[in-house]
Phi, psi and omega in degrees: 000130180234150183238136178212148176227124176245138178241104180290186181307136182295342183280345182272146178221163173053231184301319183296319179294317179297323180299329180298331182289338182296339182294332185245355182273148174244194184268024181288151171286156179171193182236139178237151176235135176254129186238152178270189185293341178257019177065022174276138184286124179268323187202143173237130180220163177242157182213141171289327180223105186299319182297316181295319182293314182294328179296331176297318180290337182284344178291138184282352183215175177088016182251157172288168180300319181297314181293322178298317178297319180297316180297318182296333180272350186288124178250335179201168180223154175233148183227142173233116177272145180234169181285323184225162176291329177299316177298323179295319179298314180296319180293320179303310183294325178295317180292323179299316180294324181286314191267338180049060183295152186298322188256005176272152166293130187230127174278113187270341181244111187226053180280160174283164182245146182283158175232168168260129180247126169261097187293136181244017181271007184222154180300326178247093185304151183252143176259120187209161174278142181221137175225140178109200183296142183268072183267332184284143180291130180155185180255130182253136179231124182160195005278157171258151186292332185203165176297326179297320178296320178294314183298319178296317180293316179299320180302315180284324180295325177295323176293323186280319188245349173056046176267152183289151174234009182280161178288161179298323180296317178295320180301316185291335185259001181290140175242348176208159184299148179269185183297328181301324177291319183296325181263016174061046173240005178204148181265009176055055175294341181297333181239022173075025179283350178217144180283156177303325182292315180292324178294319179299325178294321177294321177298316179298321178296317180297319180291323176297320180295314180293342178270000176104004182261050184292324181297318179301316182295315182295322177295320179297314180295323179296321178294318179295322179295321179295319179296315180298322179292318179298323181277006179063026175267075190290333179295314178293322179299321180293322178297315180295322177301316180295326179291319177297318180297322179296318178295321178296322179294324176301313183293320181291326179291332181285341176074273182274122177226082187293138180280325186266002180236107183276317185213113181196158165251124178266116188239115182238138181245137172227131182236143178202128177053041177079003176249151186227145172230131175247124179254129181240122173257132180262110178254118177224138178054041181059022181234146176275114181257033172103170180219154180224148175251146181229152183232079180295150176287120183232216180185172185288336185248028177255131182287148177305324180298321180290319179297314184291321178296316179297319179299312182298315181299317182282325183295318183266010178297324181240011182233149178281124180284153176282184182287341183214138170248124179252115189251153176277334180228151173288155177246167188293318186239068184300309183297319181294316179296319178298318179295317181296316180291325178296318178295322180293317184278340183077019177201169185289135174241117182264139177243126184223149175240092188289149179249340181205170176086192185297321181295322177295325177294322177298317179295319180300317178294318180293321178296320177298317177298319180296318180297315180293321179295319180294322177301315179295319181298316181294323178295316179295322180296320179297317178296317180298321179298319178296319180295318180294323175296322177295322177297317179299319180291319183295325186248016175057044177276161181292332180191173179303129182291138176274334182215114175253128177251129182242129185245145177206157176241157175214137178192168172237105182052038176087352183272150179050043185290137177222151170249152182225143175231126173245159186232136175228151181196203183301332180262015181091212180284125179265083189292336178287351176258000177298148178222144174243149183230115172284119183292122185254346187301111180284339183268006181282141172287134180308128180086008181283090182295324178297314180296320179294317179297321178298317179296317181298310183291325177299312180294321181296309186277336173297320179290319178300315181296329179283317187272332184213065183296335181269001177056052184255340189262009176078013182263356178274137181282153172264345181203137174252128173251125183246134176281097181162180184257209186298319180298318180294319180295318178298319179296318179295318179300321179295319178298316182294324178296324179299330180268359182074022180248097185239007185256005180263118180298146177222143182226132174266133180251111183238146174294152179288190185299328179264008183052043185253129178296131185109344178247027180301143174250145182246133185241130175229154180295127176077009181231139177296147178301142181217168180230160175260162177303145186299329181256018181288127178302328179295323177297315178299320180297315179295320177299320180296318179295316179297317180294325178293319177297319180294317178300315181294319179295316180297316180298319179294319179297316180296320179296319179293319180295319179297322179293320181290328178296322181278354182282151176224163177302337180296336179298335183264358182278123179301133176089354180260105177263195185296319183293312181290328176298315178297320181296318180294316180293322178294324183283316186259340177096334180199161178294327179297320179292324177298317182296335181266352185291149175274172187297320182297319179293323178295321180292339182280350181286133180296129179091354179257115181285168179300318182295318180292322177301319178293323178297314181297315181298317180294324180299318184271347185237018183297335178293340181264000000 
């Protein structure tokens, strides 16, 4: 792979400038970037033959409006040659996600998807939700479209197979069955209510079910229920009946359960008025594991094939593709995309556009969902645009804000203090832009909200000034909403002046004299406090943003507090990980007892070496 940048004569622009690059380009495959006069990336594309592709842009006519505008803005180009076109395709999608060029189709929502993990790091495996890197030992089943889809499935699977969902630490310290056992959702292996062999059999049944062999499991349970009934063991028969019913509920909740499609992503695109919605159904083990809608950035003159190809390339850049992609539209480079995804997955990935049969029915259903989702989205966007225009009018802004940042703090008497920032704009709440700030100031007085806000804003704008001083990437706010009154706004204004940022409007949202919702007062620098009409939609919108910031701050604070509650001094001892921590707590009963133990007792703990025992002893007795 080679990288080159040529800068032709500064007097040339548009088609003429692009034409200059043809003098040095050959027919190699690769990736090209088109840049404007300020070196901002306008477009990233891949080519089987770089010279042939660039020569198309050098033609003065025959382009769509979007491409013509892009060519007219092009001041320079960069090229990366690759060994194969497949490598160029993968590199193109990776660069698009990194650089977010103005004229590319861009997938704006790219979160990871949860899985179900049957953990195998313990004698009694645990059934749990998992998101992120698959580092833990065990079997992973997914992806599921959402946490809700996983939770619903886990809820029914616990009824059906009665596997534990508690943490290993909780398991090790149980002395009697928990509530899950009482409501028949766990067999209480923690206190020996089930043998390891019988528990392993339940785990195997759960894995067979998650692998698509649900009929086998239900037939087996039905046979066992019949035997229990014949033997007049009606209590066991009732338990087995409930387990069969739970499995049936899982299948009915999934809705679509195709017989002829074992593993596939059903991807349907619907476009209207330059906006696009892509609906993805996840089919695994002949079961529907949920669906998600995505709204890639498109335009009025972009073909569906281009939108769908860009979506697939970016969507699977960080995700493992299934064995089959079932599409609503054909894409430009089907064979190339299939080859690229196959190399990524280490097995064949088939791409198909069905015309009849069960797969066509799946596409029809997904397309209908995409159409309805886009309709709702467009309706919400229109409403959101009106609300943003109302905000601009209420606070004398130059125009409707594209990015509103709302700040809030949460703490209990100064402990576990966190700051929170939420973002709202034309598309509603932009949750992927939310940020949390662990308050680090050691010199802050407990409960000093002004000091906490200063730390949050200092960290926020110091980073903005470093990463985007020219305000080009859309991360600078058009309006700051602060939870507080005149004093809080004055403090924020002083912080912003220190950074030389005085052109961003800020508004403090304070409860009225009775602290009654609906009587909020708004504070701005140099303007008397004022209120909006009680039934004003803009007021409701601001209340919603403030409540969302408060919800996010409270949730972050609770998570931090819960983590600190579970923390022990052992967490800070070098060489003591989760396994040795459990062994020490099991042996001594508490972290306090560990801190008081003598060296000989520490050495007696299973799994603790003499050297580690000395480290632990020294950690707690270094003062002596």
